[in-house]
N, CA, C and O atoms as a GROMACS GRO file, in nm:
protein
  620
    1MET      N    1  13.223  17.280   7.385
    1MET     CA    2  13.132  17.308   7.485
    1MET      C    3  12.982  17.307   7.444
    1MET      O    4  12.958  17.362   7.337
    2PRO      N    5  12.877  17.254   7.512
    2PRO     CA    6  12.754  17.226   7.460
    2PRO      C    7  12.690  17.374   7.477
    2PRO      O    8  12.683  17.429   7.587
    3THR      N    9  12.646  17.430   7.364
    3THR     CA   10  12.624  17.558   7.365
    3THR      C   11  12.479  17.592   7.300
    3THR      O   12  12.426  17.700   7.326
    4SER      N   13  12.420  17.503   7.222
    4SER     CA   14  12.316  17.531   7.145
    4SER      C   15  12.196  17.548   7.225
    4SER      O   16  12.107  17.612   7.169
    5GLY      N   17  12.173  17.503   7.346
    5GLY     CA   18  12.071  17.510   7.432
    5GLY      C   19  12.087  17.655   7.482
    5GLY      O   20  11.990  17.730   7.481
    6LEU      N   21  12.203  17.694   7.525
    6LEU     CA   22  12.224  17.844   7.575
    6LEU      C   23  12.193  17.925   7.468
    6LEU      O   24  12.114  18.016   7.491
    7GLU      N   25  12.242  17.912   7.342
    7GLU     CA   26  12.210  18.016   7.224
    7GLU      C   27  12.056  18.034   7.216
    7GLU      O   28  12.003  18.145   7.210
    8THR      N   29  11.985  17.908   7.218
    8THR     CA   30  11.845  17.929   7.206
    8THR      C   31  11.774  18.001   7.340
    8THR      O   32  11.676  18.074   7.323
    9LEU      N   33  11.825  17.978   7.465
    9LEU     CA   34  11.794  18.052   7.563
    9LEU      C   35  11.809  18.196   7.539
    9LEU      O   36  11.722  18.275   7.575
   10ALA      N   37  11.916  18.233   7.481
   10ALA     CA   38  11.946  18.396   7.453
   10ALA      C   39  11.865  18.439   7.360
   10ALA      O   40  11.804  18.544   7.381
   11GLU      N   41  11.844  18.362   7.230
   11GLU     CA   42  11.751  18.386   7.131
   11GLU      C   43  11.603  18.408   7.174
   11GLU      O   44  11.530  18.491   7.119
   12ARG      N   45  11.564  18.326   7.277
   12ARG     CA   46  11.417  18.338   7.320
   12ARG      C   47  11.409  18.445   7.438
   12ARG      O   48  11.299  18.495   7.461
   13ALA      N   49  11.514  18.482   7.512
   13ALA     CA   50  11.538  18.604   7.598
   13ALA      C   51  11.523  18.741   7.531
   13ALA      O   52  11.459  18.834   7.580
   14ALA      N   53  11.590  18.747   7.411
   14ALA     CA   54  11.550  18.844   7.308
   14ALA      C   55  11.420  18.881   7.269
   14ALA      O   56  11.366  18.991   7.275
   15GLN      N   57  11.371  18.756   7.222
   15GLN     CA   58  11.254  18.774   7.162
   15GLN      C   59  11.134  18.787   7.268
   15GLN      O   60  11.048  18.872   7.240
   16ASP      N   61  11.118  18.723   7.373
   16ASP     CA   62  11.030  18.723   7.499
   16ASP      C   63  11.045  18.845   7.586
   16ASP      O   64  10.949  18.910   7.626
   17LEU      N   65  11.165  18.871   7.613
   17LEU     CA   66  11.184  18.968   7.713
   17LEU      C   67  11.218  19.098   7.671
   17LEU      O   68  11.183  19.197   7.735
   18GLY      N   69  11.294  19.106   7.550
   18GLY     CA   70  11.360  19.218   7.509
   18GLY      C   71  11.498  19.238   7.563
   18GLY      O   72  11.551  19.349   7.561
   19ALA      N   73  11.555  19.133   7.609
   19ALA     CA   74  11.700  19.129   7.658
   19ALA      C   75  11.793  19.180   7.538
   19ALA      O   76  11.762  19.154   7.421
   20ILE      N   77  11.886  19.239   7.564
   20ILE     CA   78  12.002  19.287   7.448
   20ILE      C   79  12.124  19.237   7.514
   20ILE      O   80  12.228  19.248   7.450
   21LEU      N   81  12.128  19.190   7.617
   21LEU     CA   82  12.253  19.116   7.671
   21LEU      C   83  12.212  18.995   7.740
   21LEU      O   84  12.121  19.008   7.822
   22VAL      N   85  12.261  18.884   7.721
   22VAL     CA   86  12.236  18.749   7.792
   22VAL      C   87  12.376  18.697   7.835
   22VAL      O   88  12.461  18.692   7.747
   23THR      N   89  12.404  18.662   7.942
   23THR     CA   90  12.539  18.587   7.960
   23THR      C   91  12.476  18.470   8.075
   23THR      O   92  12.379  18.485   8.148
   24THR      N   93  12.555  18.362   8.065
   24THR     CA   94  12.529  18.251   8.154
   24THR      C   95  12.660  18.222   8.225
   24THR      O   96  12.762  18.197   8.161
   25THR      N   97  12.656  18.226   8.345
   25THR     CA   98  12.783  18.188   8.442
   25THR      C   99  12.759  18.057   8.521
   25THR      O  100  12.646  18.020   8.553
   26VAL      N  101  12.858  17.999   8.547
   26VAL     CA  102  12.857  17.868   8.628
   26VAL      C  103  12.947  17.879   8.754
   26VAL      O  104  13.054  17.940   8.748
   27LEU      N  105  12.906  17.824   8.857
   27LEU     CA  106  13.013  17.826   8.955
   27LEU      C  107  13.132  17.743   8.942
   27LEU      O  108  13.114  17.626   8.911
   28VAL      N  109  13.264  17.790   8.965
   28VAL     CA  110  13.360  17.714   8.966
   28VAL      C  111  13.367  17.606   9.085
   28VAL      O  112  13.315  17.624   9.196
   29PRO      N  113  13.439  17.490   9.045
   29PRO     CA  114  13.431  17.370   9.152
   29PRO      C  115  13.470  17.422   9.285
   29PRO      O  116  13.421  17.370   9.385
   30GLU      N  117  13.551  17.517   9.296
   30GLU     CA  118  13.590  17.582   9.445
   30GLU      C  119  13.469  17.641   9.491
   30GLU      O  120  13.453  17.628   9.613
   31GLY      N  121  13.384  17.698   9.434
   31GLY     CA  122  13.277  17.796   9.454
   31GLY      C  123  13.305  17.925   9.500
   31GLY      O  124  13.219  17.990   9.561
   32ASN      N  125  13.437  17.977   9.473
   32ASN     CA  126  13.465  18.108   9.514
   32ASN      C  127  13.460  18.218   9.392
   32ASN      O  128  13.487  18.337   9.412
   33GLU      N  129  13.423  18.168   9.269
   33GLU     CA  130  13.406  18.251   9.154
   33GLU      C  131  13.328  18.190   9.065
   33GLU      O  132  13.319  18.067   9.068
   34VAL      N  133  13.256  18.269   8.967
   34VAL     CA  134  13.178  18.212   8.861
   34VAL      C  135  13.275  18.212   8.726
   34VAL      O  136  13.384  18.269   8.724
   35ALA      N  137  13.225  18.146   8.628
   35ALA     CA  138  13.288  18.142   8.492
   35ALA      C  139  13.186  18.177   8.386
   35ALA      O  140  13.076  18.122   8.394
   36ARG      N  141  13.206  18.244   8.310
   36ARG     CA  142  13.109  18.263   8.195
   36ARG      C  143  13.116  18.158   8.065
   36ARG      O  144  13.212  18.149   7.989
   37VAL      N  145  12.990  18.081   8.058
   37VAL     CA  146  13.007  18.001   7.956
   37VAL      C  147  12.909  18.034   7.840
   37VAL      O  148  12.880  17.948   7.758
   38GLN      N  149  12.864  18.146   7.834
   38GLN     CA  150  12.756  18.198   7.722
   38GLN      C  151  12.759  18.337   7.725
   38GLN      O  152  12.766  18.393   7.835
   39SER      N  153  12.754  18.413   7.603
   39SER     CA  154  12.751  18.558   7.614
   39SER      C  155  12.699  18.595   7.474
   39SER      O  156  12.751  18.557   7.370
   40THR      N  157  12.598  18.669   7.482
   40THR     CA  158  12.574  18.730   7.356
   40THR      C  159  12.632  18.845   7.306
   40THR      O  160  12.598  18.889   7.197
   41HIS      N  161  12.734  18.908   7.391
   41HIS     CA  162  12.834  19.009   7.341
   41HIS      C  163  12.980  18.948   7.398
   41HIS      O  164  13.033  18.986   7.503
   42PRO      N  165  13.028  18.857   7.320
   42PRO     CA  166  13.170  18.809   7.381
   42PRO      C  167  13.262  18.901   7.355
   42PRO      O  168  13.366  18.885   7.418
   43GLU      N  169  13.257  19.006   7.274
   43GLU     CA  170  13.361  19.114   7.268
   43GLU      C  171  13.357  19.175   7.401
   43GLU      O  172  13.467  19.209   7.444
   44VAL      N  173  13.262  19.196   7.473
   44VAL     CA  174  13.262  19.291   7.600
   44VAL      C  175  13.267  19.166   7.716
   44VAL      O  176  13.353  19.173   7.804
   45TYR      N  177  13.188  19.072   7.714
   45TYR     CA  178  13.174  18.987   7.827
   45TYR      C  179  13.195  18.831   7.762
   45TYR      O  180  13.105  18.753   7.730
   46PRO      N  181  13.349  18.808   7.752
   46PRO     CA  182  13.379  18.681   7.664
   46PRO      C  183  13.359  18.554   7.744
   46PRO      O  184  13.379  18.558   7.866
   47VAL      N  185  13.324  18.449   7.689
   47VAL     CA  186  13.320  18.308   7.740
   47VAL      C  187  13.455  18.294   7.812
   47VAL      O  188  13.560  18.346   7.772
   48GLY      N  189  13.440  18.224   7.914
   48GLY     CA  190  13.562  18.189   8.005
   48GLY      C  191  13.632  18.323   8.071
   48GLY      O  192  13.749  18.328   8.106
   49GLY      N  193  13.542  18.423   8.079
   49GLY     CA  194  13.583  18.527   8.170
   49GLY      C  195  13.536  18.467   8.329
   49GLY      O  196  13.469  18.365   8.346
   50ARG      N  197  13.578  18.540   8.417
   50ARG     CA  198  13.545  18.498   8.561
   50ARG      C  199  13.536  18.637   8.643
   50ARG      O  200  13.587  18.746   8.618
   51LYS      N  201  13.460  18.598   8.743
   51LYS     CA  202  13.429  18.694   8.862
   51LYS      C  203  13.429  18.634   8.981
   51LYS      O  204  13.364  18.533   9.006
   52LEU      N  205  13.509  18.698   9.067
   52LEU     CA  206  13.533  18.652   9.222
   52LEU      C  207  13.369  18.681   9.290
   52LEU      O  208  13.294  18.772   9.256
   53LEU      N  209  13.349  18.595   9.373
   53LEU     CA  210  13.243  18.602   9.444
   53LEU      C  211  13.287  18.655   9.575
   53LEU      O  212  13.269  18.582   9.672
   54ASP      N  213  13.345  18.774   9.594
   54ASP     CA  214  13.363  18.851   9.724
   54ASP      C  215  13.304  18.954   9.721
   54ASP      O  216  13.262  18.983   9.609
   55PRO      N  217  13.274  19.056   9.834
   55PRO     CA  218  13.224  19.154   9.833
   55PRO      C  219  13.296  19.289   9.754
   55PRO      O  220  13.237  19.398   9.752
   56SER      N  221  13.430  19.269   9.690
   56SER     CA  222  13.491  19.377   9.612
   56SER      C  223  13.436  19.354   9.482
   56SER      O  224  13.443  19.449   9.404
   57HIS      N  225  13.373  19.232   9.435
   57HIS     CA  226  13.326  19.194   9.308
   57HIS      C  227  13.200  19.172   9.272
   57HIS      O  228  13.153  19.196   9.161
   58THR      N  229  13.124  19.108   9.396
   58THR     CA  230  12.988  19.063   9.388
   58THR      C  231  12.910  19.119   9.513
   58THR      O  232  12.976  19.113   9.617
   59SER      N  233  12.805  19.163   9.523
   59SER     CA  234  12.721  19.209   9.609
   59SER      C  235  12.691  19.098   9.711
   59SER      O  236  12.649  18.992   9.665
   60PRO      N  237  12.708  19.110   9.858
   60PRO     CA  238  12.664  18.990   9.938
   60PRO      C  239  12.520  18.968   9.943
   60PRO      O  240  12.468  18.861   9.973
   61VAL      N  241  12.447  19.101   9.905
   61VAL     CA  242  12.322  19.078   9.889
   61VAL      C  243  12.259  18.987   9.779
   61VAL      O  244  12.165  18.910   9.795
   62TRP      N  245  12.331  19.010   9.661
   62TRP     CA  246  12.310  18.943   9.536
   62TRP      C  247  12.352  18.789   9.573
   62TRP      O  248  12.278  18.694   9.545
   63MET      N  249  12.462  18.776   9.629
   63MET     CA  250  12.517  18.628   9.658
   63MET      C  251  12.401  18.541   9.753
   63MET      O  252  12.364  18.427   9.727
   64ASP      N  253  12.362  18.611   9.851
   64ASP     CA  254  12.266  18.553   9.927
   64ASP      C  255  12.140  18.534   9.870
   64ASP      O  256  12.077  18.434   9.906
   65LEU      N  257  12.085  18.619   9.776
   65LEU     CA  258  11.939  18.599   9.720
   65LEU      C  259  11.970  18.492   9.622
   65LEU      O  260  11.922  18.380   9.635
   66VAL      N  261  12.047  18.521   9.527
   66VAL     CA  262  12.066  18.421   9.403
   66VAL      C  263  12.140  18.286   9.414
   66VAL      O  264  12.106  18.184   9.355
   67VAL      N  265  12.256  18.298   9.505
   67VAL     CA  266  12.312  18.177   9.519
   67VAL      C  267  12.274  18.096   9.620
   67VAL      O  268  12.268  17.974   9.608
   68ARG      N  269  12.244  18.165   9.735
   68ARG     CA  270  12.209  18.085   9.861
   68ARG      C  271  12.073  18.041   9.860
   68ARG      O  272  12.039  17.923   9.862
   69ARG      N  273  11.976  18.165   9.858
   69ARG     CA  274  11.847  18.155   9.872
   69ARG      C  275  11.772  18.091   9.732
   69ARG      O  276  11.658  18.045   9.744
   70GLN      N  277  11.830  18.090   9.617
   70GLN     CA  278  11.793  18.026   9.503
   70GLN      C  279  11.686  18.109   9.446
   70GLN      O  280  11.598  18.051   9.381
   71GLN      N  281  11.680  18.264   9.466
   71GLN     CA  282  11.576  18.350   9.421
   71GLN      C  283  11.626  18.453   9.297
   71GLN      O  284  11.743  18.488   9.282
   72PRO      N  285  11.536  18.486   9.230
   72PRO     CA  286  11.581  18.576   9.099
   72PRO      C  287  11.625  18.709   9.166
   72PRO      O  288  11.583  18.734   9.279
   73PHE      N  289  11.701  18.792   9.106
   73PHE     CA  290  11.739  18.922   9.137
   73PHE      C  291  11.681  19.021   9.040
   73PHE      O  292  11.706  19.004   8.921
   74PHE      N  293  11.616  19.109   9.072
   74PHE     CA  294  11.554  19.200   8.977
   74PHE      C  295  11.585  19.342   9.011
   74PHE      O  296  11.536  19.402   9.106
   75GLY      N  297  11.688  19.399   8.907
   75GLY     CA  298  11.706  19.538   8.896
   75GLY      C  299  11.638  19.613   8.816
   75GLY      O  300  11.682  19.612   8.701
   76ALA      N  301  11.533  19.687   8.836
   76ALA     CA  302  11.439  19.742   8.741
   76ALA      C  303  11.495  19.867   8.670
   76ALA      O  304  11.448  19.912   8.566
   77ASP      N  305  11.617  19.928   8.746
   77ASP     CA  306  11.643  20.058   8.680
   77ASP      C  307  11.807  20.075   8.698
   77ASP      O  308  11.874  19.992   8.760
   78ARG      N  309  11.857  20.182   8.640
   78ARG     CA  310  12.001  20.202   8.646
   78ARG      C  311  12.053  20.215   8.778
   78ARG      O  312  12.164  20.165   8.800
   79ALA      N  313  11.983  20.281   8.882
   79ALA     CA  314  12.016  20.282   9.012
   79ALA      C  315  12.045  20.144   9.074
   79ALA      O  316  12.153  20.121   9.128
   80ALA      N  317  11.949  20.052   9.064
   80ALA     CA  318  11.977  19.925   9.097
   80ALA      C  319  12.107  19.876   9.043
   80ALA      O  320  12.203  19.851   9.115
   81VAL      N  321  12.107  19.862   8.909
   81VAL     CA  322  12.234  19.815   8.860
   81VAL      C  323  12.348  19.879   8.917
   81VAL      O  324  12.434  19.801   8.959
   82ARG      N  325  12.371  20.004   8.929
   82ARG     CA  326  12.478  20.086   8.987
   82ARG      C  327  12.494  20.040   9.114
   82ARG      O  328  12.608  20.010   9.147
   83ASP      N  329  12.392  20.025   9.202
   83ASP     CA  330  12.405  19.984   9.339
   83ASP      C  331  12.462  19.844   9.353
   83ASP      O  332  12.533  19.820   9.452
   84PHE      N  333  12.438  19.751   9.265
   84PHE     CA  334  12.457  19.593   9.288
   84PHE      C  335  12.608  19.541   9.195
   84PHE      O  336  12.688  19.454   9.228
   85PHE      N  337  12.610  19.610   9.097
   85PHE     CA  338  12.714  19.559   9.003
   85PHE      C  339  12.834  19.665   8.968
   85PHE      O  340  12.808  19.775   8.921
   86VAL      N  341  12.984  19.616   8.999
   86VAL     CA  342  13.078  19.669   8.971
   86VAL      C  343  13.105  19.714   8.834
   86VAL      O  344  13.166  19.817   8.805
   87ASP      N  345  13.056  19.635   8.756
   87ASP     CA  346  13.077  19.674   8.605
   87ASP      C  347  12.950  19.750   8.530
   87ASP      O  348  12.913  19.733   8.413
   88PHE      N  349  12.892  19.840   8.634
   88PHE     CA  350  12.779  19.921   8.575
   88PHE      C  351  12.795  20.002   8.448
   88PHE      O  352  12.706  20.018   8.364
   89ALA      N  353  12.929  20.057   8.442
   89ALA     CA  354  12.977  20.153   8.334
   89ALA      C  355  12.980  20.070   8.193
   89ALA      O  356  12.948  20.123   8.087
   90THR      N  357  13.020  19.938   8.205
   90THR     CA  358  12.996  19.854   8.098
   90THR      C  359  12.853  19.831   8.057
   90THR      O  360  12.807  19.854   7.945
   91ILE      N  361  12.804  19.796   8.134
   91ILE     CA  362  12.651  19.760   8.133
   91ILE      C  363  12.573  19.868   8.062
   91ILE      O  364  12.498  19.844   7.967
   92GLU      N  365  12.592  19.980   8.110
   92GLU     CA  366  12.518  20.098   8.059
   92GLU      C  367  12.577  20.134   7.932
   92GLU      O  368  12.504  20.189   7.849
   93GLY      N  369  12.709  20.107   7.903
   93GLY     CA  370  12.753  20.131   7.779
   93GLY      C  371  12.707  20.047   7.660
   93GLY      O  372  12.730  20.083   7.545
   94LEU      N  373  12.633  19.925   7.691
   94LEU     CA  374  12.566  19.828   7.614
   94LEU      C  375  12.433  19.872   7.579
   94LEU      O  376  12.361  19.809   7.501
   95GLY      N  377  12.390  20.009   7.652
   95GLY     CA  378  12.232  20.025   7.638
   95GLY      C  379  12.153  19.968   7.751
   95GLY      O  380  12.032  19.989   7.740
   96CYS      N  381  12.188  19.902   7.853
   96CYS     CA  382  12.123  19.836   7.962
   96CYS      C  383  12.114  19.920   8.084
   96CYS      O  384  12.202  19.988   8.136
   97GLY      N  385  11.991  19.904   8.121
   97GLY     CA  386  11.964  19.970   8.270
   97GLY      C  387  11.887  19.891   8.351
   97GLY      O  388  11.859  19.931   8.464
   98ALA      N  389  11.843  19.770   8.305
   98ALA     CA  390  11.770  19.664   8.391
   98ALA      C  391  11.818  19.546   8.396
   98ALA      O  392  11.874  19.510   8.292
   99ILE      N  393  11.815  19.464   8.491
   99ILE     CA  394  11.872  19.332   8.495
   99ILE      C  395  11.794  19.248   8.565
   99ILE      O  396  11.720  19.292   8.652
  100ILE      N  397  11.804  19.104   8.532
  100ILE     CA  398  11.734  18.986   8.595
  100ILE      C  399  11.836  18.893   8.596
  100ILE      O  400  11.898  18.863   8.494
  101ASN      N  401  11.857  18.842   8.712
  101ASN     CA  402  11.970  18.732   8.734
  101ASN      C  403  11.875  18.620   8.776
  101ASN      O  404  11.790  18.646   8.861
  102THR      N  405  11.883  18.496   8.721
  102THR     CA  406  11.808  18.383   8.771
  102THR      C  407  11.914  18.274   8.821
  102THR      O  408  12.025  18.267   8.767
  103PRO      N  409  11.880  18.194   8.919
  103PRO     CA  410  11.963  18.093   8.988
  103PRO      C  411  11.968  17.995   8.885
  103PRO      O  412  11.869  17.998   8.811
  104VAL      N  413  12.057  17.908   8.859
  104VAL     CA  414  12.036  17.783   8.777
  104VAL      C  415  12.056  17.675   8.879
  104VAL      O  416  12.164  17.669   8.938
  105VAL      N  417  11.960  17.588   8.905
  105VAL     CA  418  11.954  17.496   9.023
  105VAL      C  419  11.947  17.351   8.969
  105VAL      O  420  11.853  17.319   8.896
  106GLU      N  421  12.034  17.271   9.000
  106GLU     CA  422  12.048  17.126   8.973
  106GLU      C  423  12.034  17.048   9.083
  106GLU      O  424  12.121  17.067   9.168
  107ASP      N  425  11.944  16.958   9.112
  107ASP     CA  426  11.934  16.868   9.217
  107ASP      C  427  11.950  16.936   9.353
  107ASP      O  428  12.000  16.878   9.450
  108GLY      N  429  11.906  17.063   9.354
  108GLY     CA  430  11.887  17.161   9.465
  108GLY      C  431  12.006  17.232   9.501
  108GLY      O  432  12.012  17.303   9.602
  109VAL      N  433  12.104  17.214   9.417
  109VAL     CA  434  12.231  17.303   9.437
  109VAL      C  435  12.234  17.400   9.328
  109VAL      O  436  12.212  17.365   9.212
  110THR      N  437  12.261  17.517   9.360
  110THR     CA  438  12.299  17.620   9.270
  110THR      C  439  12.419  17.614   9.201
  110THR      O  440  12.528  17.613   9.257
  111ILE      N  441  12.399  17.610   9.066
  111ILE     CA  442  12.541  17.570   8.998
  111ILE      C  443  12.565  17.688   8.907
  111ILE      O  444  12.664  17.680   8.834
  112GLY      N  445  12.494  17.793   8.901
  112GLY     CA  446  12.504  17.916   8.816
  112GLY      C  447  12.397  18.017   8.826
  112GLY      O  448  12.307  18.018   8.910
  113SER      N  449  12.418  18.108   8.725
  113SER     CA  450  12.307  18.200   8.703
  113SER      C  451  12.295  18.242   8.561
  113SER      O  452  12.395  18.243   8.489
  114VAL      N  453  12.182  18.278   8.519
  114VAL     CA  454  12.152  18.338   8.373
  114VAL      C  455  12.121  18.495   8.417
  114VAL      O  456  12.045  18.529   8.508
  115ASN      N  457  12.194  18.577   8.336
  115ASN     CA  458  12.175  18.719   8.367
  115ASN      C  459  12.108  18.788   8.219
  115ASN      O  460  12.161  18.784   8.107
  116PHE      N  461  12.004  18.836   8.249
  116PHE     CA  462  11.917  18.899   8.136
  116PHE      C  463  11.942  19.051   8.167
  116PHE      O  464  11.925  19.102   8.277
  117LEU      N  465  11.977  19.104   8.073
  117LEU     CA  466  11.997  19.272   8.070
  117LEU      C  467  11.921  19.345   7.949
  117LEU      O  468  11.911  19.293   7.838
  118ALA      N  469  11.872  19.462   7.980
  118ALA     CA  470  11.781  19.531   7.886
  118ALA      C  471  11.786  19.672   7.937
  118ALA      O  472  11.826  19.710   8.047
  119PRO      N  473  11.731  19.755   7.821
  119PRO     CA  474  11.706  19.903   7.865
  119PRO      C  475  11.612  19.919   7.971
  119PRO      O  476  11.502  19.868   7.986
  120GLU      N  477  11.695  20.020   8.059
  120GLU     CA  478  11.575  20.061   8.178
  120GLU      C  479  11.435  20.062   8.128
  120GLU      O  480  11.410  20.094   8.012
  121GLY      N  481  11.338  20.024   8.218
  121GLY     CA  482  11.191  20.001   8.176
  121GLY      C  483  11.137  19.894   8.086
  121GLY      O  484  11.022  19.889   8.044
  122THR      N  485  11.237  19.809   8.063
  122THR     CA  486  11.199  19.708   7.979
  122THR      C  487  11.137  19.584   8.045
  122THR      O  488  11.048  19.518   7.991
  123PHE      N  489  11.194  19.554   8.176
  123PHE     CA  490  11.160  19.448   8.268
  123PHE      C  491  11.047  19.482   8.363
  123PHE      O  492  11.040  19.600   8.400
  124ASP      N  493  10.960  19.396   8.406
  124ASP     CA  494  10.875  19.377   8.517
  124ASP      C  495  10.864  19.264   8.576
  124ASP      O  496  10.946  19.174   8.560
  125GLN      N  497  10.760  19.254   8.653
  125GLN     CA  498  10.765  19.134   8.736
  125GLN      C  499  10.711  18.995   8.657
  125GLN      O  500  10.736  18.880   8.692
  126ARG      N  501  10.645  19.031   8.562
  126ARG     CA  502  10.608  18.922   8.442
  126ARG      C  503  10.726  18.884   8.370
  126ARG      O  504  10.738  18.769   8.327
  127SER      N  505  10.828  18.985   8.352
  127SER     CA  506  10.950  18.932   8.269
  127SER      C  507  11.025  18.851   8.375
  127SER      O  508  11.080  18.748   8.336
  128VAL      N  509  11.035  18.887   8.509
  128VAL     CA  510  11.110  18.788   8.610
  128VAL      C  511  11.056  18.654   8.609
  128VAL      O  512  11.126  18.554   8.611
  129GLU      N  513  10.920  18.654   8.606
  129GLU     CA  514  10.840  18.503   8.592
  129GLU      C  515  10.898  18.437   8.457
  129GLU      O  516  10.944  18.323   8.459
  130GLN      N  517  10.894  18.508   8.348
  130GLN     CA  518  10.950  18.448   8.217
  130GLN      C  519  11.101  18.418   8.196
  130GLN      O  520  11.147  18.356   8.100
  131ALA      N  521  11.173  18.473   8.299
  131ALA     CA  522  11.328  18.467   8.297
  131ALA      C  523  11.342  18.323   8.374
  131ALA      O  524  11.420  18.231   8.348
  132VAL      N  525  11.254  18.331   8.466
  132VAL     CA  526  11.271  18.209   8.553
  132VAL      C  527  11.237  18.058   8.485
  132VAL      O  528  11.298  17.951   8.489
  133ALA      N  529  11.127  18.097   8.428
  133ALA     CA  530  11.064  17.975   8.339
  133ALA      C  531  11.174  17.941   8.226
  133ALA      O  532  11.198  17.823   8.202
  134LEU      N  533  11.247  18.057   8.150
  134LEU     CA  534  11.368  18.008   8.064
  134LEU      C  535  11.465  17.944   8.128
  134LEU      O  536  11.528  17.853   8.074
  135THR      N  537  11.487  17.985   8.247
  135THR     CA  538  11.628  17.922   8.313
  135THR      C  539  11.603  17.783   8.350
  135THR      O  540  11.695  17.701   8.348
  136ALA      N  541  11.474  17.750   8.386
  136ALA     CA  542  11.455  17.622   8.444
  136ALA      C  543  11.476  17.537   8.313
  136ALA      O  544  11.551  17.440   8.320
  137GLN      N  545  11.419  17.565   8.200
  137GLN     CA  546  11.440  17.502   8.074
  137GLN      C  547  11.565  17.468   8.028
  137GLN      O  548  11.584  17.370   7.956
  138ALA      N  549  11.668  17.559   8.072
  138ALA     CA  550  11.800  17.567   8.026
  138ALA      C  551  11.903  17.491   8.132
  138ALA      O  552  12.023  17.471   8.110
  139VAL      N  553  11.833  17.455   8.244
  139VAL     CA  554  11.936  17.380   8.339
  139VAL      C  555  12.011  17.247   8.262
  139VAL      O  556  12.130  17.227   8.290
  140PRO      N  557  11.956  17.172   8.185
  140PRO     CA  558  12.053  17.070   8.136
  140PRO      C  559  12.158  17.130   8.038
  140PRO      O  560  12.269  17.079   8.021
  141ALA      N  561  12.112  17.246   7.973
  141ALA     CA  562  12.227  17.291   7.889
  141ALA      C  563  12.354  17.361   7.984
  141ALA      O  564  12.470  17.362   7.942
  142VAL      N  565  12.319  17.413   8.100
  142VAL     CA  566  12.376  17.505   8.184
  142VAL      C  567  12.479  17.392   8.254
  142VAL      O  568  12.599  17.415   8.270
  143ALA      N  569  12.423  17.282   8.287
  143ALA     CA  570  12.499  17.185   8.380
  143ALA      C  571  12.600  17.124   8.263
  143ALA      O  572  12.715  17.103   8.302
  144GLY      N  573  12.574  17.096   8.139
  144GLY     CA  574  12.652  17.037   8.052
  144GLY      C  575  12.777  17.135   8.039
  144GLY      O  576  12.893  17.093   8.045
  145ALA      N  577  12.743  17.274   8.020
  145ALA     CA  578  12.851  17.359   7.992
  145ALA      C  579  12.936  17.365   8.114
  145ALA      O  580  13.057  17.385   8.106
  146ARG      N  581  12.883  17.350   8.213
  146ARG     CA  582  12.970  17.365   8.345
  146ARG      C  583  13.048  17.225   8.342
  146ARG      O  584  13.169  17.228   8.366
  147THR      N  585  12.990  17.109   8.314
  147THR     CA  586  13.087  17.008   8.313
  147THR      C  587  13.192  17.003   8.184
  147THR      O  588  13.295  16.934   8.190
  148ALA      N  589  13.161  17.070   8.087
  148ALA     CA  590  13.276  17.097   7.984
  148ALA      C  591  13.368  17.171   8.031
  148ALA      O  592  13.484  17.132   8.023
  149ALA      N  593  13.342  17.284   8.086
  149ALA     CA  594  13.422  17.374   8.153
  149ALA      C  595  13.507  17.342   8.242
  149ALA      O  596  13.621  17.386   8.250
  150PHE      N  597  13.443  17.247   8.327
  150PHE     CA  598  13.524  17.175   8.452
  150PHE      C  599  13.511  17.042   8.450
  150PHE      O  600  13.430  16.995   8.530
  151PRO      N  601  13.584  16.951   8.364
  151PRO     CA  602  13.558  16.817   8.338
  151PRO      C  603  13.571  16.736   8.480
  151PRO      O  604  13.530  16.620   8.482
  152GLU      N  605  13.615  16.782   8.573
  152GLU     CA  606  13.651  16.718   8.731
  152GLU      C  607  13.516  16.714   8.775
  152GLU      O  608  13.496  16.632   8.864
  153LEU      N  609  13.397  16.792   8.731
  153LEU     CA  610  13.272  16.762   8.793
  153LEU      C  611  13.192  16.656   8.730
  153LEU      O  612  13.081  16.631   8.776
  154ALA      N  613  13.232  16.599   8.643
  154ALA     CA  614  13.163  16.479   8.597
  154ALA      C  615  13.138  16.383   8.685
  154ALA      O  616  13.220  16.354   8.773
  155ARG      N  617  13.018  16.320   8.671
  155ARG     CA  618  13.000  16.206   8.797
  155ARG      C  619  13.010  16.081   8.739
  155ARG      O  620  13.000  15.980   8.808
   0.00000   0.00000   0.00000
């Protein structure tokens, strides 16, 4: 799986944003779940892990914003993380209380998201703009990782 671009993305996110957890997920071909293709904490969030895109696992508000409208999600504090993510206890256990999720868009289609997490109070609107820019640079790497994970997507 091509990961060098994703590893660079994670390193830059740590350096530029103060992120302590970065994961990259891609939509599975059926579109009903995401699969993790990169993680800075694979012992907690392993590569290959999947999450259903249904209301019991994923916020419909998040789905609409990130997947359908292709806009970043910004949860500035622990309350936002708790409101939107069922795995908030795991997130908090890593010392994170703020999150930015950016859509990965290729040819106008959302193919995944990059998920930046840091301690509460770390991120602001400028951080969101930086995360969007980092994600835009990583589109080829995410697309490559998605095709490697799901060869049936190769054109």
